[in-house]
N, CA, C and O atoms as a GROMACS GRO file, in nm:
protein
  264
    1MET      N    1   4.624  -4.586   9.900
    1MET     CA    2   4.613  -4.600   9.766
    1MET      C    3   4.437  -4.598   9.748
    1MET      O    4   4.382  -4.569   9.641
    2LEU      N    5   4.373  -4.631   9.858
    2LEU     CA    6   4.223  -4.653   9.838
    2LEU      C    7   4.157  -4.544   9.785
    2LEU      O    8   4.196  -4.437   9.831
    3GLY      N    9   4.084  -4.540   9.715
    3GLY     CA   10   4.016  -4.434   9.633
    3GLY      C   11   4.103  -4.356   9.544
    3GLY      O   12   4.065  -4.252   9.490
    4THR      N   13   4.208  -4.401   9.531
    4THR     CA   14   4.268  -4.328   9.388
    4THR      C   15   4.242  -4.398   9.239
    4THR      O   16   4.178  -4.502   9.225
    5LYS      N   17   4.290  -4.338   9.153
    5LYS     CA   18   4.270  -4.418   9.018
    5LYS      C   19   4.361  -4.529   9.039
    5LYS      O   20   4.298  -4.632   9.012
    6GLU      N   21   4.472  -4.555   9.073
    6GLU     CA   22   4.543  -4.654   9.076
    6GLU      C   23   4.462  -4.767   9.124
    6GLU      O   24   4.448  -4.868   9.055
    7HIS      N   25   4.399  -4.752   9.255
    7HIS     CA   26   4.338  -4.876   9.321
    7HIS      C   27   4.224  -4.889   9.226
    7HIS      O   28   4.193  -5.007   9.212
    8GLU      N   29   4.158  -4.813   9.161
    8GLU     CA   30   4.036  -4.851   9.063
    8GLU      C   31   4.081  -4.943   8.954
    8GLU      O   32   4.029  -5.052   8.930
    9GLU      N   33   4.202  -4.881   8.876
    9GLU     CA   34   4.256  -4.977   8.791
    9GLU      C   35   4.306  -5.110   8.847
    9GLU      O   36   4.299  -5.210   8.776
   10LEU      N   37   4.357  -5.116   8.974
   10LEU     CA   38   4.393  -5.261   9.011
   10LEU      C   39   4.265  -5.334   9.006
   10LEU      O   40   4.252  -5.432   8.932
   11LEU      N   41   4.153  -5.283   9.098
   11LEU     CA   42   4.025  -5.338   9.069
   11LEU      C   43   3.976  -5.401   8.931
   11LEU      O   44   3.945  -5.520   8.919
   12LYS      N   45   3.974  -5.305   8.826
   12LYS     CA   46   3.959  -5.358   8.716
   12LYS      C   47   4.038  -5.485   8.663
   12LYS      O   48   3.979  -5.583   8.617
   13SER      N   49   4.160  -5.476   8.672
   13SER     CA   50   4.249  -5.580   8.654
   13SER      C   51   4.221  -5.707   8.714
   13SER      O   52   4.231  -5.818   8.662
   14PHE      N   53   4.184  -5.677   8.835
   14PHE     CA   54   4.159  -5.812   8.905
   14PHE      C   55   4.023  -5.860   8.850
   14PHE      O   56   4.017  -5.974   8.804
   15GLU      N   57   3.928  -5.793   8.853
   15GLU     CA   58   3.797  -5.854   8.804
   15GLU      C   59   3.814  -5.918   8.656
   15GLU      O   60   3.743  -6.013   8.624
   16ILE      N   61   3.916  -5.859   8.563
   16ILE     CA   62   3.914  -5.906   8.439
   16ILE      C   63   4.009  -6.062   8.463
   16ILE      O   64   3.985  -6.160   8.393
   17ALA      N   65   4.095  -6.063   8.552
   17ALA     CA   66   4.183  -6.180   8.559
   17ALA      C   67   4.103  -6.311   8.639
   17ALA      O   68   4.139  -6.429   8.642
   18TYR      N   69   3.979  -6.244   8.704
   18TYR     CA   70   3.904  -6.317   8.811
   18TYR      C   71   3.751  -6.322   8.748
   18TYR      O   72   3.672  -6.358   8.836
   19ALA      N   73   3.700  -6.302   8.650
   19ALA     CA   74   3.597  -6.287   8.625
   19ALA      C   75   3.503  -6.421   8.638
   19ALA      O   76   3.382  -6.415   8.621
   20HIS      N   77   3.560  -6.522   8.665
   20HIS     CA   78   3.499  -6.624   8.714
   20HIS      C   79   3.419  -6.618   8.875
   20HIS      O   80   3.311  -6.665   8.913
   21LEU      N   81   3.493  -6.563   8.923
   21LEU     CA   82   3.444  -6.522   9.080
   21LEU      C   83   3.300  -6.463   9.091
   21LEU      O   84   3.229  -6.436   8.994
   22ARG      N   85   3.270  -6.449   9.213
   22ARG     CA   86   3.206  -6.359   9.249
   22ARG      C   87   3.258  -6.225   9.295
   22ARG      O   88   3.343  -6.195   9.379
   23LEU      N   89   3.190  -6.162   9.224
   23LEU     CA   90   3.295  -5.993   9.226
   23LEU      C   91   3.177  -5.892   9.268
   23LEU      O   92   3.201  -5.778   9.230
   24ASP      N   93   3.055  -5.906   9.336
   24ASP     CA   94   2.975  -5.847   9.404
   24ASP      C   95   3.065  -5.781   9.528
   24ASP      O   96   3.140  -5.849   9.598
   25LYS      N   97   3.046  -5.646   9.542
   25LYS     CA   98   3.121  -5.539   9.593
   25LYS      C   99   3.054  -5.512   9.731
   25LYS      O  100   2.931  -5.510   9.728
   26GLU      N  101   3.116  -5.491   9.858
   26GLU     CA  102   3.060  -5.413   9.986
   26GLU      C  103   3.039  -5.276   9.940
   26GLU      O  104   3.082  -5.228   9.835
   27PRO      N  105   2.953  -5.207  10.048
   27PRO     CA  106   2.928  -5.064  10.019
   27PRO      C  107   3.101  -4.999  10.045
   27PRO      O  108   3.184  -5.049  10.121
   28ARG      N  109   3.120  -4.886   9.964
   28ARG     CA  110   3.256  -4.817   9.979
   28ARG      C  111   3.274  -4.787  10.118
   28ARG      O  112   3.390  -4.761  10.150
   29GLU      N  113   3.188  -4.784  10.209
   29GLU     CA  114   3.215  -4.744  10.359
   29GLU      C  115   3.294  -4.856  10.430
   29GLU      O  116   3.356  -4.826  10.532
   30LEU      N  117   3.296  -4.996  10.379
   30LEU     CA  118   3.375  -5.096  10.435
   30LEU      C  119   3.507  -5.108  10.352
   30LEU      O  120   3.591  -5.188  10.393
   31TRP      N  121   3.526  -5.057  10.273
   31TRP     CA  122   3.647  -5.079  10.207
   31TRP      C  123   3.740  -5.046  10.269
   31TRP      O  124   3.832  -5.128  10.276
   32GLY      N  125   3.755  -4.926  10.333
   32GLY     CA  126   3.886  -4.900  10.428
   32GLY      C  127   3.895  -4.984  10.567
   32GLY      O  128   3.969  -4.943  10.656
   33LYS      N  129   3.813  -5.108  10.584
   33LYS     CA  130   3.830  -5.194  10.692
   33LYS      C  131   3.890  -5.316  10.622
   33LYS      O  132   3.934  -5.407  10.693
   34GLY      N  133   3.895  -5.326  10.481
   34GLY     CA  134   3.973  -5.411  10.390
   34GLY      C  135   3.837  -5.520  10.338
   34GLY      O  136   3.855  -5.636  10.304
   35GLN      N  137   3.727  -5.463  10.342
   35GLN     CA  138   3.627  -5.560  10.283
   35GLN      C  139   3.593  -5.501  10.160
   35GLN      O  140   3.513  -5.406  10.167
   36ILE      N  141   3.635  -5.534  10.048
   36ILE     CA  142   3.599  -5.508   9.901
   36ILE      C  143   3.481  -5.575   9.850
   36ILE      O  144   3.386  -5.512   9.803
   37TYR      N  145   3.485  -5.708   9.860
   37TYR     CA  146   3.421  -5.820   9.805
   37TYR      C  147   3.329  -5.887   9.879
   37TYR      O  148   3.385  -5.954   9.966
   38GLN      N  149   3.194  -5.897   9.879
   38GLN     CA  150   3.095  -5.974   9.959
   38GLN      C  151   3.174  -6.105  10.011
   38GLN      O  152   3.191  -6.141  10.128
   39ASN      N  153   3.221  -6.171   9.885
   39ASN     CA  154   3.255  -6.322   9.922
   39ASN      C  155   3.395  -6.295   9.987
   39ASN      O  156   3.477  -6.212   9.948
   40GLY      N  157   3.407  -6.372  10.085
   40GLY     CA  158   3.534  -6.383  10.172
   40GLY      C  159   3.638  -6.437  10.087
   40GLY      O  160   3.748  -6.384  10.100
   41GLU      N  161   3.628  -6.540   9.994
   41GLU     CA  162   3.726  -6.600   9.919
   41GLU      C  163   3.801  -6.513   9.827
   41GLU      O  164   3.922  -6.501   9.808
   42THR      N  165   3.660  -6.433   9.756
   42THR     CA  166   3.732  -6.328   9.654
   42THR      C  167   3.834  -6.219   9.711
   42THR      O  168   3.939  -6.180   9.660
   43ASN      N  169   3.765  -6.174   9.852
   43ASN     CA  170   3.815  -6.064   9.913
   43ASN      C  171   3.961  -6.116   9.950
   43ASN      O  172   4.051  -6.033   9.941
   44ALA      N  173   3.986  -6.222   9.982
   44ALA     CA  174   4.125  -6.264  10.010
   44ALA      C  175   4.213  -6.298   9.904
   44ALA      O  176   4.335  -6.310   9.918
   45LEU      N  177   4.151  -6.314   9.800
   45LEU     CA  178   4.209  -6.350   9.664
   45LEU      C  179   4.266  -6.184   9.617
   45LEU      O  180   4.382  -6.157   9.583
   46PHE      N  181   4.166  -6.100   9.626
   46PHE     CA  182   4.186  -5.979   9.601
   46PHE      C  183   4.321  -5.918   9.683
   46PHE      O  184   4.414  -5.865   9.624
   47LYS      N  185   4.316  -5.935   9.831
   47LYS     CA  186   4.413  -5.874   9.914
   47LYS      C  187   4.554  -5.951   9.880
   47LYS      O  188   4.653  -5.880   9.895
   48ALA      N  189   4.575  -6.075   9.841
   48ALA     CA  190   4.685  -6.132   9.784
   48ALA      C  191   4.711  -6.056   9.661
   48ALA      O  192   4.817  -5.993   9.660
   49PHE      N  193   4.633  -6.050   9.555
   49PHE     CA  194   4.667  -5.966   9.429
   49PHE      C  195   4.700  -5.819   9.466
   49PHE      O  196   4.778  -5.763   9.390
   50GLU      N  197   4.663  -5.763   9.550
   50GLU     CA  198   4.700  -5.625   9.562
   50GLU      C  199   4.845  -5.629   9.664
   50GLU      O  200   4.924  -5.535   9.670
   51LEU      N  201   4.855  -5.719   9.717
   51LEU     CA  202   5.018  -5.758   9.809
   51LEU      C  203   5.099  -5.775   9.675
   51LEU      O  204   5.185  -5.688   9.663
   52GLY      N  205   5.094  -5.852   9.586
   52GLY     CA  206   5.155  -5.909   9.474
   52GLY      C  207   5.202  -5.766   9.392
   52GLY      O  208   5.321  -5.748   9.364
   53TYR      N  209   5.088  -5.663   9.355
   53TYR     CA  210   5.124  -5.561   9.272
   53TYR      C  211   5.190  -5.487   9.371
   53TYR      O  212   5.272  -5.420   9.309
   54ALA      N  213   5.199  -5.463   9.479
   54ALA     CA  214   5.280  -5.378   9.555
   54ALA      C  215   5.430  -5.455   9.567
   54ALA      O  216   5.526  -5.383   9.540
   55VAL      N  217   5.451  -5.559   9.594
   55VAL     CA  218   5.550  -5.606   9.559
   55VAL      C  219   5.632  -5.588   9.436
   55VAL      O  220   5.753  -5.565   9.439
   56GLY      N  221   5.556  -5.602   9.316
   56GLY     CA  222   5.602  -5.559   9.204
   56GLY      C  223   5.639  -5.412   9.175
   56GLY      O  224   5.736  -5.390   9.104
   57LYS      N  225   5.584  -5.333   9.215
   57LYS     CA  226   5.620  -5.198   9.265
   57LYS      C  227   5.722  -5.158   9.331
   57LYS      O  228   5.794  -5.065   9.294
   58CYS      N  229   5.737  -5.215   9.422
   58CYS     CA  230   5.888  -5.204   9.520
   58CYS      C  231   5.993  -5.268   9.435
   58CYS      O  232   6.098  -5.205   9.426
   59ALA      N  233   5.986  -5.375   9.376
   59ALA     CA  234   6.096  -5.439   9.262
   59ALA      C  235   6.130  -5.351   9.174
   59ALA      O  236   6.246  -5.343   9.135
   60GLU      N  237   6.025  -5.267   9.125
   60GLU     CA  238   6.062  -5.176   9.033
   60GLU      C  239   6.138  -5.075   9.043
   60GLU      O  240   6.226  -5.038   8.965
   61ARG      N  241   6.091  -5.016   9.175
   61ARG     CA  242   6.153  -4.920   9.218
   61ARG      C  243   6.291  -4.944   9.273
   61ARG      O  244   6.371  -4.850   9.283
   62LEU      N  245   6.321  -5.067   9.308
   62LEU     CA  246   6.487  -5.084   9.342
   62LEU      C  247   6.561  -5.154   9.225
   62LEU      O  248   6.670  -5.208   9.242
   63ASN      N  249   6.492  -5.150   9.094
   63ASN     CA  250   6.539  -5.182   8.969
   63ASN      C  251   6.571  -5.346   8.992
   63ASN      O  252   6.686  -5.388   8.973
   64LEU      N  253   6.482  -5.420   9.025
   64LEU     CA  254   6.518  -5.537   9.070
   64LEU      C  255   6.482  -5.629   8.931
   64LEU      O  256   6.515  -5.748   8.924
   65PHE      N  257   6.421  -5.571   8.841
   65PHE     CA  258   6.395  -5.634   8.720
   65PHE      C  259   6.485  -5.610   8.561
   65PHE      O  260   6.462  -5.649   8.447
   66ASP      N  261   6.608  -5.516   8.632
   66ASP     CA  262   6.698  -5.504   8.535
   66ASP      C  263   6.768  -5.590   8.507
   66ASP      O  264   6.850  -5.575   8.417
   0.00000   0.00000   0.00000
């Protein structure tokens, strides 16, 4: 998902939801290693946000919301 429009939209959603955090990003070369944000706590929260998004997509595919 990294580098896709979906990933960019997820980043925007995260930054809107957590605008009160430090949101300065690492260089894109480090994103593939899981380092999106310079602040470790912010980065960990984004990883959790991303996992929650993935669980939601899986649940949607399995029609668990119906």
